[in-house]
C-alpha positions in Angstrom: 107.1 70.3 -34.6 109.4 73.3 -34.5 108.2 75.8 -31.6 109.8 78.6 -29.6 108.8 80.0 -26.5 108.6 83.9 -25.7 108.4 85.5 -22.3 106.8 88.7 -22.2 105.1 90.9 -19.5 102.0 92.8 -19.7 102.6 97.0 -19.9 100.2 99.5 -18.4 99.8 100.7 -21.9 98.1 97.2 -23.2 95.1 97.7 -20.8 91.4 98.6 -21.6 89.3 100.7 -19.7 88.4 97.3 -17.6 92.0 96.7 -16.5 92.6 93.8 -19.0 94.8 93.6 -21.8 92.7 94.8 -25.0 92.2 92.1 -27.4 93.9 93.6 -30.1 97.2 93.7 -28.4 97.6 89.7 -28.5 98.1 90.4 -32.2 101.3 92.2 -31.3 102.4 89.1 -28.9 101.8 87.0 -31.8 104.2 88.9 -33.8 106.8 88.9 -31.6 106.5 85.2 -31.2 106.1 84.4 -35.0 109.4 86.6 -35.7 111.4 84.4 -33.1 109.9 81.4 -34.6 111.1 82.4 -38.1 114.4 83.3 -37.0 114.9 80.0 -35.3 114.7 78.6 -38.7 116.6 81.1 -40.3 113.9 82.6 -42.4 113.0 85.7 -41.1 111.3 88.6 -42.6 114.8 89.9 -44.1 115.6 86.2 -45.6 112.0 86.2 -46.7 112.5 89.2 -48.8 115.8 88.2 -49.9 114.4 84.9 -51.4 112.1 86.9 -53.4 108.6 86.4 -51.4 106.8 88.1 -49.2 104.3 86.6 -46.8 101.0 88.4 -46.0 98.8 87.2 -43.1 95.7 86.1 -45.0 93.8 84.6 -41.9 93.9 84.8 -38.2 91.8 82.8 -35.4 91.9 83.8 -31.8 90.1 82.0 -28.9 90.2 84.2 -25.7 90.1 81.7 -22.6 91.0 84.0 -19.8 92.3 87.8 -19.4 95.9 89.0 -19.1 96.2 91.5 -16.5 98.7 94.1 -15.1 101.4 93.5 -14.2 101.6 89.8 -15.5 104.3 87.8 -17.0 103.5 85.3 -19.4 104.5 83.1 -22.3 103.6 82.8 -26.1 104.5 79.4 -27.5 104.6 79.6 -31.3 104.4 76.4 -33.8 104.6 75.8 -37.3 101.7 73.6 -38.0 101.6 73.4 -41.9 103.8 74.7 -44.7 103.0 72.8 -47.8 100.7 75.3 -49.5 100.8 78.0 -46.9 102.6 78.7 -43.7 100.1 78.2 -40.6 101.4 79.1 -37.3 99.8 78.4 -34.0 99.9 80.2 -30.8 99.0 79.5 -27.0 99.5 82.3 -24.6 99.7 80.9 -21.1 100.5 82.2 -17.6 103.6 81.1 -15.7 101.8 78.2 -14.3 101.0 76.7 -17.8 97.1 77.9 -17.7 96.3 78.6 -21.3 94.8 82.3 -21.6 94.3 82.3 -25.4 94.6 80.1 -28.4 95.1 81.2 -31.9 96.7 80.6 -35.4 97.7 83.0 -38.5 97.9 81.6 -42.0 100.3 83.4 -44.6 100.8 82.9 -48.1 103.9 83.4 -50.2 103.6 86.0 -52.8 106.4 86.9 -55.5 107.7 89.9 -54.6 108.4 91.2 -58.1 105.0 90.2 -59.5 102.6 90.2 -56.8 101.4 86.8 -58.0 100.3 84.4 -55.4 102.2 81.2 -54.9 100.0 78.2 -54.9 102.4 76.1 -53.1 105.2 77.2 -50.4 108.4 77.9 -52.0 111.5 75.6 -51.9 113.3 78.0 -49.7 110.9 77.7 -46.8 110.5 74.0 -47.0 114.1 73.5 -47.0 114.5 75.5 -43.8 111.9 73.8 -42.1 113.4 70.5 -43.0 116.7 71.6 -42.0 115.2 72.4 -38.4 113.0 69.5 -38.0 
């Protein structure tokens, strides 16, 4: 499984009125980890576009286990878990002691940039990049 770990720190502006990180900010944390993961395999958003595909997120699942507070350092581990017909990435947000605070996943599908047509399987470009980095 191809994975990366991103170290982040909560910011004051991430908090909700109760003093914990607002749930919607986790999407931004996942995006940072996903970008790093895709860059690791050489198929970041610029390479996706150059290959003739866009990859919209079509599904997101999030399970909040414990809160992030301010100031707190934490890590987001992202991993490619499926890539045959779509790109599914899992995320684990944990504190520096390894305690899991949030579990999530996103699913993205390939869409031809020129036609807007949905691909029913992942393009060869992605599968080649994953194979090269496995």
